[in-house]
LUMGURO-72953 format. One record per residue (C-alpha): x, y, z. Coordinates in steps of 0.5 Angstrom, whole numbers, padded with zeros to 4 digits, always signed. Layout:
N
XYZ...
END
This chain:
112
+0207+0169+0254+0200+0169+0252+0196+0172+0256+0200+0178+0256+0199+0180+0249+0192+0181+0249+0192+0184+0256+0197+0189+0253+0193+0190+0246+0187+0192+0251+0192+0196+0254+0194+0200+0248+0186+0200+0246+0185+0204+0252+0190+0209+0251+0188+0210+0244+0181+0211+0246+0183+0216+0252+0188+0220+0247+0183+0222+0242+0179+0224+0247+0184+0229+0251+0186+0231+0243+0178+0233+0242+0178+0237+0249+0183+0241+0248+0181+0248+0246+0184+0250+0239+0186+0258+0237+0180+0258+0233+0175+0255+0237+0173+0248+0232+0171+0241+0235+0173+0243+0242+0167+0248+0244+0163+0242+0241+0164+0238+0247+0164+0244+0251+0170+0248+0252+0167+0251+0259+0166+0245+0262+0173+0243+0262+0175+0250+0265+0170+0247+0271+0174+0241+0270+0180+0243+0270+0181+0249+0272+0183+0256+0268+0189+0252+0267+0186+0247+0262+0190+0247+0256+0197+0246+0260+0194+0239+0263+0191+0237+0258+0197+0238+0254+0201+0234+0259+0196+0228+0259+0196+0228+0251+0205+0228+0252+0203+0222+0257+0199+0218+0253+0203+0219+0247+0209+0217+0251+0205+0210+0254+0202+0209+0246+0210+0209+0243+0213+0205+0248+0207+0199+0250+0207+0199+0241+0215+0198+0242+0213+0193+0248+0207+0189+0243+0212+0189+0237+0218+0186+0240+0214+0181+0244+0211+0179+0237+0217+0178+0234+0219+0175+0239+0215+0169+0239+0215+0169+0232+0222+0168+0231+0221+0162+0236+0225+0155+0233+0219+0152+0227+0215+0145+0229+0220+0142+0223+0226+0146+0227+0224+0143+0234+0224+0136+0229+0231+0138+0226+0233+0137+0234+0230+0131+0236+0233+0127+0231+0239+0124+0231+0246+0128+0229+0250+0125+0223+0256+0126+0227+0253+0121+0232+0254+0116+0227+0261+0119+0225+0265+0115+0230+0263+0108+0229+0265+0109+0222+0273+0110+0224+0272+0104+0229+0273+0100+0223+0281+0098+0222+0284+0101+0218+0290+0098+0214+0297+0099+0217+0301+0104+0212+0308+0101+0209
END
């Protein structure tokens, strides 16, 4: 478990960086920031259907982002909700019910 969390967080950071890159590469209607990254370059790289490819890729990255975030949060809660050190010590200690039968073994006064 201790190795799984850093690996998942690393994948989450990579997905975030890829999402930022693909969102900035998309061509807006007003040719704003997308033109700064070379709007013609993405057309040459992906073909004429650049917007559909980048849109689909952004959707998949978004889905991966949310799923990975959910998995990390569930694993983090499971790690945090484990027994504390005090609970572990209390589980190791003998229970009070173990001493109760000894008290019941003493002979009781007969009822008259």
